[in-house]
LOPAFI-651439 format. One record per atom (N, C-alpha, C, CB): x, y, z; chain; atom name; residue number from 0; residue in three letters. Coordinates in nm, 3 decimals, m for minus. Glycine has a CB too. Layout:
# residues N
         X         Y         Z   chaine   atome   num   residu
         X         Y         Z        A      CA   NUM      ala
...
//
This chain:
# residues 146
         X         Y         Z   chaine   atome   num   residu
    m1.907     2.773    m0.641        A       N     0      unk
    m1.787     2.808    m0.568        A      CA     0      unk
    m1.741     2.946    m0.613        A       C     0      unk
    m1.675     2.702    m0.590        A      CB     0      unk
    m1.723     3.035    m0.519        A       N     1      unk
    m1.681     3.170    m0.554        A      CA     1      unk
    m1.542     3.194    m0.496        A       C     1      unk
    m1.782     3.275    m0.502        A      CB     1      unk
    m1.443     3.198    m0.585        A       N     2      unk
    m1.306     3.217    m0.541        A      CA     2      unk
    m1.267     3.362    m0.565        A       C     2      unk
    m1.209     3.120    m0.615        A      CB     2      unk
    m1.226     3.427    m0.458        A       N     3      unk
    m1.176     3.564    m0.469        A      CA     3      unk
    m1.028     3.558    m0.501        A       C     3      unk
    m1.202     3.646    m0.337        A      CB     3      unk
    m0.993     3.598    m0.622        A       N     4      unk
    m0.853     3.594    m0.664        A      CA     4      unk
    m0.780     3.722    m0.622        A       C     4      unk
    m0.842     3.574    m0.816        A      CB     4      unk
    m0.782     3.748    m0.492        A       N     5      unk
    m0.721     3.872    m0.443        A      CA     5      unk
    m0.569     3.867    m0.460        A       C     5      unk
    m0.758     3.895    m0.295        A      CB     5      unk
    m0.509     3.984    m0.458        A       N     6      unk
    m0.364     3.995    m0.469        A      CA     6      unk
    m0.299     3.920    m0.352        A       C     6      unk
    m0.320     4.146    m0.470        A      CB     6      unk
    m0.199     3.840    m0.383        A       N     7      unk
    m0.129     3.766    m0.278        A      CA     7      unk
    m0.186     3.628    m0.250        A       C     7      unk
    m0.132     3.845    m0.153        A      CB     7      unk
    m0.302     3.594    m0.311        A       N     8      unk
    m0.359     3.460    m0.292        A      CA     8      unk
    m0.263     3.355    m0.346        A       C     8      unk
    m0.498     3.449    m0.362        A      CB     8      unk
    m0.245     3.247    m0.272        A       N     9      unk
    m0.162     3.137    m0.319        A      CA     9      unk
    m0.251     3.030    m0.377        A       C     9      unk
    m0.075     3.079    m0.204        A      CB     9      unk
    m0.200     2.964    m0.481        A       N    10      unk
    m0.270     2.854    m0.545        A      CA    10      unk
    m0.170     2.739    m0.556        A       C    10      unk
    m0.328     2.895    m0.687        A      CB    10      unk
    m0.210     2.622    m0.505        A       N    11      unk
    m0.124     2.505    m0.517        A      CA    11      unk
    m0.192     2.408    m0.613        A       C    11      unk
    m0.098     2.438    m0.377        A      CB    11      unk
    m0.123     2.379    m0.723        A       N    12      unk
    m0.173     2.286    m0.824        A      CA    12      unk
    m0.085     2.162    m0.813        A       C    12      unk
    m0.170     2.349    m0.970        A      CB    12      unk
    m0.148     2.049    m0.778        A       N    13      unk
    m0.067     1.929    m0.752        A      CA    13      unk
    m0.130     1.804    m0.811        A       C    13      unk
    m0.047     1.911    m0.602        A      CB    13      unk
    m0.046     1.703    m0.826        A       N    14      unk
    m0.093     1.567    m0.854        A      CA    14      unk
     0.003     1.475    m0.778        A       C    14      unk
    m0.096     1.534    m1.011        A      CB    14      unk
     0.012     1.350    m0.814        A       N    15      unk
     0.096     1.258    m0.740        A      CA    15      unk
     0.245     1.274    m0.762        A       C    15      unk
     0.059     1.120    m0.774        A      CB    15      unk
     0.284     1.350    m0.865        A       N    16      unk
     0.426     1.363    m0.898        A      CA    16      unk
     0.477     1.507    m0.898        A       C    16      unk
     0.453     1.302    m1.031        A      CB    16      unk
     0.387     1.602    m0.908        A       N    17      unk
     0.431     1.740    m0.930        A      CA    17      unk
     0.342     1.837    m0.852        A       C    17      unk
     0.429     1.774    m1.080        A      CB    17      unk
     0.402     1.945    m0.805        A       N    18      unk
     0.324     2.049    m0.738        A      CA    18      unk
     0.380     2.185    m0.777        A       C    18      unk
     0.327     2.031    m0.583        A      CB    18      unk
     0.288     2.276    m0.811        A       N    19      unk
     0.325     2.414    m0.842        A      CA    19      unk
     0.268     2.502    m0.731        A       C    19      unk
     0.272     2.458    m0.983        A      CB    19      unk
     0.351     2.585    m0.675        A       N    20      unk
     0.307     2.682    m0.575        A      CA    20      unk
     0.304     2.817    m0.647        A       C    20      unk
     0.402     2.684    m0.445        A      CB    20      unk
     0.185     2.873    m0.663        A       N    21      unk
     0.168     2.996    m0.739        A      CA    21      unk
     0.117     3.107    m0.647        A       C    21      unk
     0.071     2.974    m0.856        A      CB    21      unk
     0.155     3.232    m0.679        A       N    22      unk
     0.106     3.347    m0.604        A      CA    22      unk
     0.043     3.444    m0.703        A       C    22      unk
     0.221     3.416    m0.521        A      CB    22      unk
    m0.076     3.494    m0.669        A       N    23      unk
    m0.143     3.590    m0.756        A      CA    23      unk
    m0.080     3.728    m0.738        A       C    23      unk
    m0.295     3.594    m0.727        A      CB    23      unk
    m0.013     3.776    m0.844        A       N    24      unk
     0.048     3.909    m0.840        A      CA    24      unk
    m0.049     4.013    m0.895        A       C    24      unk
     0.180     3.911    m0.921        A      CB    24      unk
    m0.164     3.963    m0.949        A       N    25      unk
    m0.265     4.053    m1.001        A      CA    25      unk
    m0.378     4.069    m0.902        A       C    25      unk
    m0.318     4.001    m1.135        A      CB    25      unk
    m0.501     4.072    m0.955        A       N    26      unk
    m0.618     4.084    m0.868        A      CA    26      unk
    m0.729     3.995    m0.922        A       C    26      unk
    m0.665     4.231    m0.857        A      CB    26      unk
    m0.850     4.014    m0.870        A       N    27      unk
    m0.963     3.929    m0.908        A      CA    27      unk
    m0.997     3.945    m1.057        A       C    27      unk
    m1.086     3.963    m0.823        A      CB    27      unk
    m0.989     4.068    m1.106        A       N    28      unk
    m1.025     4.095    m1.245        A      CA    28      unk
    m0.915     4.050    m1.342        A       C    28      unk
    m1.053     4.244    m1.264        A      CB    28      unk
    m0.791     4.075    m1.305        A       N    29      unk
    m0.677     4.039    m1.389        A      CA    29      unk
    m0.577     3.955    m1.309        A       C    29      unk
    m0.608     4.167    m1.446        A      CB    29      unk
    m0.609     3.825    m1.291        A       N    30      unk
    m0.514     3.741    m1.216        A      CA    30      unk
    m0.382     3.728    m1.291        A       C    30      unk
    m0.575     3.602    m1.190        A      CB    30      unk
    m0.275     3.718    m1.215        A       N    31      unk
    m0.143     3.702    m1.274        A      CA    31      unk
    m0.067     3.607    m1.183        A       C    31      unk
    m0.068     3.840    m1.290        A      CB    31      unk
    m0.084     3.478    m1.207        A       N    32      unk
    m0.020     3.378    m1.122        A      CA    32      unk
     0.126     3.361    m1.158        A       C    32      unk
    m0.093     3.243    m1.132        A      CB    32      unk
     0.212     3.373    m1.057        A       N    33      unk
     0.354     3.353    m1.079        A      CA    33      unk
     0.401     3.235    m0.997        A       C    33      unk
     0.434     3.480    m1.042        A      CB    33      unk
     0.491     3.157    m1.055        A       N    34      unk
     0.543     3.039    m0.987        A      CA    34      unk
     0.636     3.083    m0.874        A       C    34      unk
     0.618     2.945    m1.086        A      CB    34      unk
     0.605     3.039    m0.753        A       N    35      unk
     0.689     3.068    m0.638        A      CA    35      unk
     0.789     2.953    m0.622        A       C    35      unk
     0.603     3.086    m0.508        A      CB    35      unk
     0.738     2.831    m0.631        A       N    36      unk
     0.826     2.716    m0.629        A      CA    36      unk
     0.758     2.595    m0.691        A       C    36      unk
     0.870     2.684    m0.486        A      CB    36      unk
     0.839     2.498    m0.724        A       N    37      unk
     0.791     2.377    m0.790        A      CA    37      unk
     0.849     2.258    m0.715        A       C    37      unk
     0.831     2.375    m0.942        A      CB    37      unk
     0.769     2.155    m0.698        A       N    38      unk
     0.817     2.030    m0.637        A      CA    38      unk
     0.790     1.918    m0.736        A       C    38      unk
     0.748     2.002    m0.498        A      CB    38      unk
     0.886     1.825    m0.748        A       N    39      unk
     0.862     1.709    m0.833        A      CA    39      unk
     0.911     1.586    m0.762        A       C    39      unk
     0.930     1.724    m0.969        A      CB    39      unk
     0.846     1.476    m0.793        A       N    40      unk
     0.884     1.348    m0.735        A      CA    40      unk
     0.884     1.245    m0.845        A       C    40      unk
     0.789     1.307    m0.619        A      CB    40      unk
     0.990     1.166    m0.850        A       N    41      unk
     0.992     1.053    m0.942        A      CA    41      unk
     0.897     0.948    m0.885        A       C    41      unk
     1.138     0.995    m0.961        A      CB    41      unk
     0.796     0.914    m0.961        A       N    42      unk
     0.702     0.813    m0.912        A      CA    42      unk
     0.656     0.726    m1.029        A       C    42      unk
     0.580     0.879    m0.841        A      CB    42      unk
     0.745     0.632    m1.070        A       N    43      unk
     0.705     0.546    m1.182        A      CA    43      unk
     0.588     0.456    m1.144        A       C    43      unk
     0.823     0.461    m1.227        A      CB    43      unk
     0.524     0.399    m1.245        A       N    44      unk
     0.413     0.307    m1.222        A      CA    44      unk
     0.458     0.190    m1.137        A       C    44      unk
     0.354     0.257    m1.356        A      CB    44      unk
     0.366     0.132    m1.062        A       N    45      unk
     0.398     0.020    m0.974        A      CA    45      unk
     0.470    m0.091    m1.049        A       C    45      unk
     0.271    m0.035    m0.909        A      CB    45      unk
     0.425    m0.120    m1.172        A       N    46      unk
     0.487    m0.230    m1.249        A      CA    46      unk
     0.636    m0.206    m1.269        A       C    46      unk
     0.417    m0.247    m1.385        A      CB    46      unk
     0.678    m0.078    m1.267        A       N    47      unk
     0.819    m0.046    m1.284        A      CA    47      unk
     0.892    m0.044    m1.150        A       C    47      unk
     0.834     0.087    m1.354        A      CB    47      unk
     0.818    m0.039    m1.040        A       N    48      unk
     0.881    m0.032    m0.908        A      CA    48      unk
     0.887    m0.169    m0.841        A       C    48      unk
     0.806     0.065    m0.819        A      CB    48      unk
     0.782    m0.250    m0.857        A       N    49      unk
     0.779    m0.381    m0.794        A      CA    49      unk
     0.869    m0.478    m0.869        A       C    49      unk
     0.636    m0.436    m0.788        A      CB    49      unk
     0.928    m0.572    m0.797        A       N    50      unk
     1.017    m0.666    m0.863        A      CA    50      unk
     0.970    m0.810    m0.849        A       C    50      unk
     1.156    m0.652    m0.809        A      CB    50      unk
     0.906    m0.841    m0.740        A       N    51      unk
     0.868    m0.979    m0.715        A      CA    51      unk
     0.724    m1.005    m0.753        A       C    51      unk
     0.890    m1.015    m0.569        A      CB    51      unk
     0.695    m1.133    m0.780        A       N    52      unk
     0.554    m1.166    m0.797        A      CA    52      unk
     0.494    m1.176    m0.658        A       C    52      unk
     0.534    m1.300    m0.879        A      CB    52      unk
     0.362    m1.164    m0.645        A       N    53      unk
     0.301    m1.166    m0.512        A      CA    53      unk
     0.339    m1.292    m0.434        A       C    53      unk
     0.149    m1.157    m0.524        A      CB    53      unk
     0.359    m1.275    m0.303        A       N    54      unk
     0.391    m1.388    m0.218        A      CA    54      unk
     0.269    m1.476    m0.195        A       C    54      unk
     0.447    m1.340    m0.084        A      CB    54      unk
     0.290    m1.589    m0.132        A       N    55      unk
     0.180    m1.680    m0.101        A      CA    55      unk
     0.168    m1.691     0.050        A       C    55      unk
     0.203    m1.820    m0.166        A      CB    55      unk
     0.046    m1.715     0.093        A       N    56      unk
     0.021    m1.726     0.236        A      CA    56      unk
    m0.055    m1.856     0.259        A       C    56      unk
    m0.059    m1.602     0.290        A      CB    56      unk
    m0.013    m1.929     0.361        A       N    57      unk
    m0.084    m2.052     0.390        A      CA    57      unk
    m0.099    m2.069     0.540        A       C    57      unk
    m0.011    m2.174     0.328        A      CB    57      unk
    m0.222    m2.078     0.586        A       N    58      unk
    m0.249    m2.103     0.727        A      CA    58      unk
    m0.338    m2.226     0.731        A       C    58      unk
    m0.317    m1.978     0.799        A      CB    58      unk
    m0.281    m2.340     0.698        A       N    59      unk
    m0.363    m2.462     0.694        A      CA    59      unk
    m0.483    m2.436     0.604        A       C    59      unk
    m0.409    m2.505     0.838        A      CB    59      unk
    m0.496    m2.500     0.499        A       N    60      unk
    m0.609    m2.480     0.409        A      CA    60      unk
    m0.560    m2.422     0.278        A       C    60      unk
    m0.714    m2.387     0.473        A      CB    60      unk
    m0.653    m2.367     0.202        A       N    61      unk
    m0.615    m2.319     0.068        A      CA    61      unk
    m0.513    m2.205     0.076        A       C    61      unk
    m0.739    m2.272    m0.009        A      CB    61      unk
    m0.420    m2.208    m0.021        A       N    62      unk
    m0.318    m2.103    m0.026        A      CA    62      unk
    m0.372    m1.988    m0.111        A       C    62      unk
    m0.183    m2.157    m0.084        A      CB    62      unk
    m0.344    m1.865    m0.068        A       N    63      unk
    m0.391    m1.751    m0.146        A      CA    63      unk
    m0.277    m1.653    m0.168        A       C    63      unk
    m0.510    m1.681    m0.075        A      CB    63      unk
    m0.287    m1.577    m0.276        A       N    64      unk
    m0.184    m1.478    m0.307        A      CA    64      unk
    m0.199    m1.360    m0.212        A       C    64      unk
    m0.195    m1.431    m0.454        A      CB    64      unk
    m0.086    m1.302    m0.174        A       N    65      unk
    m0.086    m1.183    m0.091        A      CA    65      unk
    m0.096    m1.064    m0.187        A       C    65      unk
     0.043    m1.175     0.001        A      CB    65      unk
    m0.178    m0.965    m0.152        A       N    66      unk
    m0.195    m0.850    m0.240        A      CA    66      unk
    m0.062    m0.778    m0.261        A       C    66      unk
    m0.300    m0.754    m0.182        A      CB    66      unk
    m0.034    m0.743    m0.386        A       N    67      unk
     0.090    m0.675    m0.420        A      CA    67      unk
     0.085    m0.530    m0.371        A       C    67      unk
     0.115    m0.681    m0.572        A      CB    67      unk
     0.199    m0.479    m0.325        A       N    68      unk
     0.206    m0.342    m0.278        A      CA    68      unk
     0.192    m0.246    m0.396        A       C    68      unk
     0.339    m0.316    m0.203        A      CB    68      unk
     0.108    m0.144    m0.382        A       N    69      unk
     0.091    m0.043    m0.486        A      CA    69      unk
     0.189     0.070    m0.456        A       C    69      unk
    m0.057     0.009    m0.493        A      CB    69      unk
     0.312     0.055    m0.508        A       N    70      unk
     0.418     0.152    m0.480        A      CA    70      unk
     0.383     0.290    m0.534        A       C    70      unk
     0.549     0.105    m0.540        A      CB    70      unk
     0.315     0.292    m0.647        A       N    71      unk
     0.278     0.420    m0.709        A      CA    71      unk
     0.183     0.498    m0.617        A       C    71      unk
     0.211     0.396    m0.849        A      CB    71      unk
     0.081     0.428    m0.563        A       N    72      unk
    m0.015     0.493    m0.472        A      CA    72      unk
     0.057     0.541    m0.346        A       C    72      unk
    m0.129     0.395    m0.435        A      CB    72      unk
     0.147     0.458    m0.293        A       N    73      unk
     0.222     0.497    m0.173        A      CA    73      unk
     0.308     0.620    m0.200        A       C    73      unk
     0.310     0.380    m0.124        A      CB    73      unk
     0.366     0.627    m0.320        A       N    74      unk
     0.445     0.742    m0.358        A      CA    74      unk
     0.361     0.869    m0.360        A       C    74      unk
     0.510     0.721    m0.494        A      CB    74      unk
     0.237     0.857    m0.413        A       N    75      unk
     0.146     0.973    m0.417        A      CA    75      unk
     0.112     1.018    m0.275        A       C    75      unk
     0.017     0.937    m0.495        A      CB    75      unk
     0.088     0.921    m0.186        A       N    76      unk
     0.054     0.955    m0.048        A      CA    76      unk
     0.171     1.027     0.020        A       C    76      unk
     0.017     0.829     0.032        A      CB    76      unk
     0.292     0.976    m0.002        A       N    77      unk
     0.411     1.040     0.057        A      CA    77      unk
     0.427     1.182     0.004        A       C    77      unk
     0.539     0.957     0.027        A      CB    77      unk
     0.401     1.200    m0.126        A       N    78      unk
     0.415     1.331    m0.187        A      CA    78      unk
     0.313     1.429    m0.129        A       C    78      unk
     0.398     1.321    m0.341        A      CB    78      unk
     0.191     1.381    m0.104        A       N    79      unk
     0.087     1.465    m0.043        A      CA    79      unk
     0.134     1.513     0.095        A       C    79      unk
    m0.048     1.388    m0.030        A      CB    79      unk
     0.203     1.426     0.169        A       N    80      unk
     0.257     1.463     0.301        A      CA    80      unk
     0.365     1.571     0.285        A       C    80      unk
     0.316     1.337     0.373        A      CB    80      unk
     0.452     1.556     0.182        A       N    81      unk
     0.556     1.656     0.158        A      CA    81      unk
     0.496     1.792     0.124        A       C    81      unk
     0.650     1.609     0.045        A      CB    81      unk
     0.390     1.793     0.043        A       N    82      unk
     0.323     1.918     0.006        A      CA    82      unk
     0.263     1.982     0.131        A       C    82      unk
     0.213     1.893    m0.101        A      CB    82      unk
     0.195     1.902     0.213        A       N    83      unk
     0.134     1.952     0.337        A      CA    83      unk
     0.241     2.010     0.429        A       C    83      unk
     0.057     1.840     0.410        A      CB    83      unk
     0.356     1.943     0.439        A       N    84      unk
     0.467     1.994     0.522        A      CA    84      unk
     0.519     2.127     0.470        A       C    84      unk
     0.582     1.891     0.526        A      CB    84      unk
     0.535     2.136     0.338        A       N    85      unk
     0.585     2.260     0.277        A      CA    85      unk
     0.487     2.373     0.303        A       C    85      unk
     0.607     2.241     0.125        A      CB    85      unk
     0.356     2.346     0.288        A       N    86      unk
     0.254     2.449     0.314        A      CA    86      unk
     0.258     2.494     0.459        A       C    86      unk
     0.114     2.396     0.280        A      CB    86      unk
     0.280     2.400     0.551        A       N    87      unk
     0.286     2.436     0.693        A      CA    87      unk
     0.403     2.532     0.718        A       C    87      unk
     0.301     2.309     0.781        A      CB    87      unk
     0.521     2.499     0.661        A       N    88      unk
     0.639     2.585     0.681        A      CA    88      unk
     0.613     2.724     0.624        A       C    88      unk
     0.764     2.523     0.615        A      CB    88      unk
     0.551     2.730     0.505        A       N    89      unk
     0.521     2.860     0.443        A      CA    89      unk
     0.419     2.938     0.525        A       C    89      unk
     0.469     2.840     0.299        A      CB    89      unk
     0.315     2.871     0.572        A       N    90      unk
     0.210     2.937     0.652        A      CA    90      unk
     0.269     2.988     0.784        A       C    90      unk
     0.092     2.839     0.681        A      CB    90      unk
     0.355     2.906     0.843        A       N    91      unk
     0.416     2.942     0.971        A      CA    91      unk
     0.502     3.067     0.957        A       C    91      unk
     0.501     2.825     1.024        A      CB    91      unk
     0.563     3.084     0.840        A       N    92      unk
     0.646     3.202     0.813        A      CA    92      unk
     0.561     3.322     0.771        A       C    92      unk
     0.750     3.171     0.704        A      CB    92      unk
     0.430     3.299     0.755        A       N    93      unk
     0.341     3.409     0.714        A      CA    93      unk
     0.349     3.438     0.565        A       C    93      unk
     0.374     3.533     0.790        A      CB    93      unk
     0.386     3.339     0.484        A       N    94      unk
     0.401     3.360     0.340        A      CA    94      unk
     0.267     3.385     0.271        A       C    94      unk
     0.469     3.239     0.278        A      CB    94      unk
     0.157     3.332     0.327        A       N    95      unk
     0.026     3.353     0.265        A      CA    95      unk
    m0.084     3.362     0.368        A       C    95      unk
    m0.004     3.241     0.167        A      CB    95      unk
    m0.192     3.433     0.330        A       N    96      unk
    m0.311     3.444     0.415        A      CA    96      unk
    m0.420     3.350     0.370        A       C    96      unk
    m0.363     3.588     0.416        A      CB    96      unk
    m0.419     3.320     0.238        A       N    97      unk
    m0.523     3.233     0.182        A      CA    97      unk
    m0.461     3.149     0.072        A       C    97      unk
    m0.642     3.316     0.127        A      CB    97      unk
    m0.513     3.026     0.058        A       N    98      unk
    m0.461     2.934    m0.044        A      CA    98      unk
    m0.576     2.857    m0.106        A       C    98      unk
    m0.357     2.837     0.017        A      CB    98      unk
    m0.563     2.828    m0.234        A       N    99      unk
    m0.658     2.743    m0.305        A      CA    99      unk
    m0.582     2.617    m0.343        A       C    99      unk
    m0.719     2.815    m0.433        A      CB    99      unk
    m0.638     2.501    m0.313        A       N   100      unk
    m0.575     2.373    m0.346        A      CA   100      unk
    m0.644     2.312    m0.467        A       C   100      unk
    m0.580     2.276    m0.225        A      CB   100      unk
    m0.565     2.274    m0.567        A       N   101      unk
    m0.618     2.210    m0.687        A      CA   101      unk
    m0.541     2.080    m0.708        A       C   101      unk
    m0.608     2.304    m0.813        A      CB   101      unk
    m0.612     1.968    m0.701        A       N   102      unk
    m0.548     1.838    m0.718        A      CA   102      unk
    m0.655     1.734    m0.750        A       C   102      unk
    m0.468     1.798    m0.590        A      CB   102      unk
    m0.613     1.618    m0.805        A       N   103      unk
    m0.711     1.511    m0.827        A      CA   103      unk
    m0.774     1.473    m0.693        A       C   103      unk
    m0.644     1.387    m0.895        A      CB   103      unk
    m0.899     1.426    m0.692        A       N   104      unk
    m0.969     1.396    m0.566        A      CA   104      unk
    m0.888     1.314    m0.466        A       C   104      unk
    m1.096     1.323    m0.596        A      CB   104      unk
    m0.821     1.208    m0.511        A       N   105      unk
    m0.746     1.122    m0.420        A      CA   105      unk
    m0.631     1.198    m0.353        A       C   105      unk
    m0.691     0.999    m0.494        A      CB   105      unk
    m0.557     1.275    m0.432        A       N   106      unk
    m0.443     1.352    m0.379        A      CA   106      unk
    m0.495     1.462    m0.285        A       C   106      unk
    m0.359     1.414    m0.495        A      CB   106      unk
    m0.605     1.527    m0.326        A       N   107      unk
    m0.665     1.631    m0.243        A      CA   107      unk
    m0.705     1.574    m0.106        A       C   107      unk
    m0.789     1.692    m0.314        A      CB   107      unk
    m0.764     1.455    m0.108        A       N   108      unk
    m0.805     1.389     0.017        A      CA   108      unk
    m0.685     1.360     0.107        A       C   108      unk
    m0.878     1.259    m0.014        A      CB   108      unk
    m0.576     1.311     0.046        A       N   109      unk
    m0.454     1.283     0.123        A      CA   109      unk
    m0.399     1.412     0.183        A       C   109      unk
    m0.347     1.215     0.034        A      CB   109      unk
    m0.394     1.517     0.101        A       N   110      unk
    m0.340     1.644     0.149        A      CA   110      unk
    m0.425     1.698     0.263        A       C   110      unk
    m0.332     1.747     0.034        A      CB   110      unk
    m0.557     1.692     0.246        A       N   111      unk
    m0.649     1.745     0.348        A      CA   111      unk
    m0.623     1.677     0.482        A       C   111      unk
    m0.797     1.724     0.305        A      CB   111      unk
    m0.602     1.545     0.480        A       N   112      unk
    m0.577     1.471     0.605        A      CA   112      unk
    m0.447     1.514     0.671        A       C   112      unk
    m0.575     1.320     0.579        A      CB   112      unk
    m0.349     1.554     0.590        A       N   113      unk
    m0.215     1.584     0.642        A      CA   113      unk
    m0.194     1.732     0.674        A       C   113      unk
    m0.112     1.539     0.543        A      CB   113      unk
    m0.287     1.818     0.632        A       N   114      unk
    m0.268     1.962     0.655        A      CA   114      unk
    m0.272     1.996     0.803        A       C   114      unk
    m0.375     2.041     0.581        A      CB   114      unk
    m0.182     2.081     0.843        A       N   115      unk
    m0.177     2.132     0.978        A      CA   115      unk
    m0.293     2.231     0.996        A       C   115      unk
    m0.039     2.198     1.009        A      CB   115      unk
    m0.344     2.244     1.116        A       N   116      unk
    m0.457     2.334     1.145        A      CA   116      unk
    m0.428     2.476     1.095        A       C   116      unk
    m0.486     2.337     1.296        A      CB   116      unk
    m0.305     2.520     1.110        A       N   117      unk
    m0.266     2.654     1.067        A      CA   117      unk
    m0.286     2.675     0.917        A       C   117      unk
    m0.120     2.680     1.104        A      CB   117      unk
    m0.269     2.567     0.839        A       N   118      unk
    m0.289     2.574     0.694        A      CA   118      unk
    m0.437     2.556     0.661        A       C   118      unk
    m0.203     2.466     0.621        A      CB   118      unk
    m0.503     2.461     0.726        A       N   119      unk
    m0.645     2.433     0.700        A      CA   119      unk
    m0.730     2.559     0.713        A       C   119      unk
    m0.696     2.327     0.796        A      CB   119      unk
    m0.697     2.642     0.811        A       N   120      unk
    m0.773     2.765     0.834        A      CA   120      unk
    m0.758     2.865     0.719        A       C   120      unk
    m0.729     2.830     0.964        A      CB   120      unk
    m0.651     2.850     0.640        A       N   121      unk
    m0.624     2.943     0.530        A      CA   121      unk
    m0.673     2.891     0.395        A       C   121      unk
    m0.474     2.972     0.523        A      CB   121      unk
    m0.724     2.768     0.391        A       N   122      unk
    m0.771     2.711     0.265        A      CA   122      unk
    m0.904     2.778     0.227        A       C   122      unk
    m0.788     2.556     0.275        A      CB   122      unk
    m0.901     2.852     0.117        A       N   123      unk
    m1.018     2.925     0.072        A      CA   123      unk
    m1.108     2.835    m0.014        A       C   123      unk
    m0.975     3.050    m0.008        A      CB   123      unk
    m1.045     2.745    m0.091        A       N   124      unk
    m1.123     2.656    m0.176        A      CA   124      unk
    m1.039     2.535    m0.214        A       C   124      unk
    m1.172     2.729    m0.304        A      CB   124      unk
    m1.109     2.426    m0.248        A       N   125      unk
    m1.044     2.305    m0.299        A      CA   125      unk
    m1.111     2.271    m0.431        A       C   125      unk
    m1.054     2.185    m0.197        A      CB   125      unk
    m1.031     2.247    m0.533        A       N   126      unk
    m1.085     2.212    m0.664        A      CA   126      unk
    m1.032     2.073    m0.700        A       C   126      unk
    m1.047     2.318    m0.773        A      CB   126      unk
    m1.123     1.973    m0.708        A       N   127      unk
    m1.080     1.836    m0.736        A      CA   127      unk
    m1.058     1.811    m0.886        A       C   127      unk
    m1.184     1.737    m0.682        A      CB   127      unk
    m0.948     1.864    m0.939        A       N   128      unk
    m0.915     1.847    m1.080        A      CA   128      unk
    m0.765     1.829    m1.097        A       C   128      unk
    m0.963     1.967    m1.163        A      CB   128      unk
    m0.727     1.765    m1.208        A       N   129      unk
    m0.587     1.752    m1.242        A      CA   129      unk
    m0.551     1.863    m1.340        A       C   129      unk
    m0.556     1.611    m1.303        A      CB   129      unk
    m0.473     1.960    m1.294        A       N   130      unk
    m0.438     2.073    m1.379        A      CA   130      unk
    m0.287     2.092    m1.394        A       C   130      unk
    m0.499     2.199    m1.324        A      CB   130      unk
    m0.208     1.997    m1.347        A       N   131      unk
    m0.063     2.014    m1.351        A      CA   131      unk
    m0.008     2.023    m1.493        A       C   131      unk
     0.005     1.899    m1.279        A      CB   131      unk
    m0.082     1.972    m1.592        A       N   132      unk
    m0.033     1.981    m1.730        A      CA   132      unk
    m0.090     2.101    m1.804        A       C   132      unk
    m0.067     1.854    m1.805        A      CB   132      unk
    m0.161     2.188    m1.733        A       N   133      unk
    m0.217     2.307    m1.795        A      CA   133      unk
    m0.118     2.424    m1.783        A       C   133      unk
    m0.353     2.344    m1.729        A      CB   133      unk
    m0.132     2.521    m1.873        A       N   134      unk
    m0.047     2.639    m1.866        A      CA   134      unk
    m0.100     2.732    m1.756        A       C   134      unk
    m0.041     2.713    m2.004        A      CB   134      unk
    m0.017     2.825    m1.714        A       N   135      unk
    m0.058     2.921    m1.611        A      CA   135      unk
    m0.182     3.001    m1.658        A       C   135      unk
     0.060     3.019    m1.577        A      CB   135      unk
    m0.184     3.053    m1.783        A       N   136      unk
    m0.304     3.126    m1.828        A      CA   136      unk
    m0.430     3.038    m1.824        A       C   136      unk
    m0.283     3.178    m1.970        A      CB   136      unk
    m0.418     2.909    m1.856        A       N   137      unk
    m0.535     2.820    m1.849        A      CA   137      unk
    m0.584     2.805    m1.704        A       C   137      unk
    m0.501     2.681    m1.908        A      CB   137      unk
    m0.490     2.796    m1.611        A       N   138      unk
    m0.526     2.785    m1.469        A      CA   138      unk
    m0.594     2.913    m1.421        A       C   138      unk
    m0.400     2.755    m1.382        A      CB   138      unk
    m0.541     3.029    m1.466        A       N   139      unk
    m0.601     3.158    m1.428        A      CA   139      unk
    m0.746     3.165    m1.478        A       C   139      unk
    m0.517     3.276    m1.486        A      CB   139      unk
    m0.767     3.124    m1.603        A       N   140      unk
    m0.902     3.127    m1.663        A      CA   140      unk
    m0.996     3.037    m1.586        A       C   140      unk
    m0.897     3.084    m1.811        A      CB   140      unk
    m0.949     2.916    m1.550        A       N   141      unk
    m1.033     2.823    m1.476        A      CA   141      unk
    m1.070     2.880    m1.339        A       C   141      unk
    m0.961     2.687    m1.460        A      CB   141      unk
    m0.974     2.942    m1.273        A       N   142      unk
    m1.000     3.001    m1.141        A      CA   142      unk
    m1.099     3.116    m1.151        A       C   142      unk
    m0.869     3.051    m1.078        A      CB   142      unk
    m1.089     3.195    m1.255        A       N   143      unk
    m1.184     3.307    m1.273        A      CA   143      unk
    m1.325     3.253    m1.293        A       C   143      unk
    m1.143     3.395    m1.393        A      CB   143      unk
    m1.334     3.140    m1.363        A       N   144      unk
    m1.466     3.081    m1.391        A      CA   144      unk
    m1.525     3.014    m1.267        A       C   144      unk
    m1.456     2.979    m1.506        A      CB   144      unk
    m1.441     2.973    m1.174        A       N   145      unk
    m1.487     2.897    m1.057        A      CA   145      unk
    m1.569     2.984    m0.963        A       C   145      unk
    m1.368     2.837    m0.982        A      CB   145      unk
//
């Protein structure tokens, strides 16, 4: 994967709870990612969100447990939609020409499905990694290596 870290390139580093929108103020040789905006979502583990034990279902015959809702996964999916919406608004305003998406594979997949065509056309690369807990210099180094 060859990522051109040109001046003005946007990089979105996301996971299920947090997203950093970064803009390269430097260039390919000396990237300088600056935070444009940050999004966060409270998304506790399902065990902390669910309250009831699974329900039971009976249609004549053996009774079986109904699968418990994975609130945490649903929260991640909703957050991916919010990120895609934010990217669409930014793209529509002409805020960026190219963007690199960095997120865990599942979140990346959700975002990809929700991206508007106007944003999809500007996606230069997708990196399936969790980097939200990395520092900006670590992200810059990883992008240079990619």
